[in-house]
Steps between C-alpha positions, in 0.01 A plus 500: 500500500623854416386840590451764230488839681439851385654709777520849619142530603357634830323241712220549741262311733503256783659150526458238769814323621472129441592216728863437556686240292751435772252456772276278285781254411601484869144409610473252213808321632377529860167329414701182458555508881128445544353147469154666481357734235664839452321792325701786373294810415534716186812326367655697211479343149866538423752271338702442828187364665405290198844327491476405861154370449634280224761372734249421775266322275786283362578376849141421590369813658138592425465869404172664399513856386174701478531708189246763614625567852863396469449284820707175497454184698801265563489143622832314538497121436565237752834447337695740261596354164836669425595252235254674259588862596459746211863599464437752219263697731720463805816631332325811384441639851727573795198447725532126472762529779205578734380135460804358682376562857136368447628196314766436772213458744344229284811315366824401653692524172416640166647684185371837377603686186713817561310819476506738200306824470664842431857486378677752727845344538607258782210456740596227749276324748766525777254679735260204450756228515682606819178563688344167385803311616454650850145356508622157375416541128807444272513628136773383261552503120430190295719399205224613265492848656180455712461544879512200718316553825532257801348538842654357818419587862302818418489723804388843610781727600645854456595581147709804383434586130807554287322786334148661549375305198132519430462146361756369744298631794182354353658161457613487861160616619344221316753251635448630856125490475476124549793448726357482850677737738637851456705603199658851517590657169752783524598749227168405339336691218204710612383575144136494388489141366658364825241683701217360282647149547507551880134605501408188305693265722328655801171410318626144506567508874871586509573776746759748383651782702680800355310526169650813317830482687842339435432235763231247461411246776299212351309265727475200269217230506506129441239514221290734298166346386227755464304707261720806460444823315782724391486864379813602309510877518549762239834554321713798597719435204206533257401818682846636441488412133198726451647773725818489282287504183305803615811689599703413187216589258393806710151361535236533769430154624337368829637170615242338720551226764875562531673313792614826665734356756709359225524823297564766761878545428438484132245787520730696735784474238261596220376798704861621548541470112215737462213260429162644599255247646227460758458188718163403627405360838604137572248218501545118554552235238280179493773315692417721802856623541642683198441872489391638164466864371420679180785701358413788255801591282463853357639628173713802465782398738834652445742214566846533636775250559604409853846580624511155684476171315172300474545149627296221644508375853314222690158605620422764598741639250437547131395150360750340286223439231399861513848634438486455120203731475715795597689454177240648253415764750862610527513545126245788541677659809725801472853397600703180554337198678696200630302176514691240707358138446739321739303172527490367146800453276341561162189715556669840467632381167144456373419855621745617220236397235335838580786656300319370184232760579765772520550495878835645616642228714843364604555151634765555778519129573252200505323657796498877457341713226530884462207661322510858374174682443254624390507322163238491227445134428439366153353171365693185468466129414623284786499133612374475853786391731446167684426670825164634619583845651748601230233405230239720670715799514558474121124500460481821711764646276307417192180655637702822564687498175358695191422264215429136431704250700495116516578297805560145389443173691317643812482161686710640781245764552209252495677300775405767741222721360151404401343643178738794532444628147116518553541686821731745337260548216235606749732783614537627147808309396522401128625139514426213283584132550663321215492128526812326381 
């Protein structure tokens, strides 16, 4: 699928933030902990979720997805059939790593394909492997390049994470959930998808102290067998996409149902850059915990570059997945902006594709990009990079650029965004889907 875009147009209107990709895949994996029926509400119809469903069904899990409501019911089998696992689907997503802990509660030994997903350089599972080992779960490589997982003497204990990894923390949470006793996770991620997982595990009867902090205390249970309902909450990264789109195109947009606690530093930074916006009163998401707010981005802002660099930090800092959205904004800000993407080895390299629109950018090293602005962007024909967030910032660039652009092979965008071209069209964007 390609996008054909006529850019340079002002957008206007309201857009609702959809349910989070990262929270959805975490809850989908966590449903395997439950011997009973799990219902996940309003699951996003995105490629990442579809790949995981293909994997689940191939190993014997019953998945029923209501096409009208988005609600999904999951019923694990008495015994997982990993011999027939859908390898093609598994190898397309990094989220397959989240299946390790639930399967380790059901099987003493098994093999799982290594995760794929966005190609952002070396992304080890060290944070998972070290912490799993402390709990009695050993992960090694097979000769064929898969993961071999073996379980011996699983036990609850204190775990110190090698890094505040989102998926690493989720994995250890799921491992600890069914280890009777108390597991303390230190240097844990407190990010939105981790908090959503904690809320769901509590629905399953697992008591967790410290939700939203870097220390989680998990009181595990022997078994989970109940009718459970999970509410993955709205996606702050999607909210940030539309915020960046509004600012870069100098459009007036209202982003509704934005998870405000996970956007506060982003908004503070944008305010310092001259972005004019109003934030509505907070209200509660359907999971009963996440705070949402409507954010109105106004047009006519006079953007300026910041003296200090813009970089991500663990929550409550700027989210690592929100950092790329400052790149197109910086092309329209007066002065020189430094974007420091210190986590991923290759992602800053993908940012340089913005030069094809005429952006004035210098790659200092694989992690740092200097952007000089403001720049009048022009149309271009570009292949989408094999990474979700870099692909979406190119889409923003095309919508801001005068003329007709083509973004080819937009599968990376469809991994994380549902019907994005249709939603953009309702805001006034001229975007056509061209099937390959």
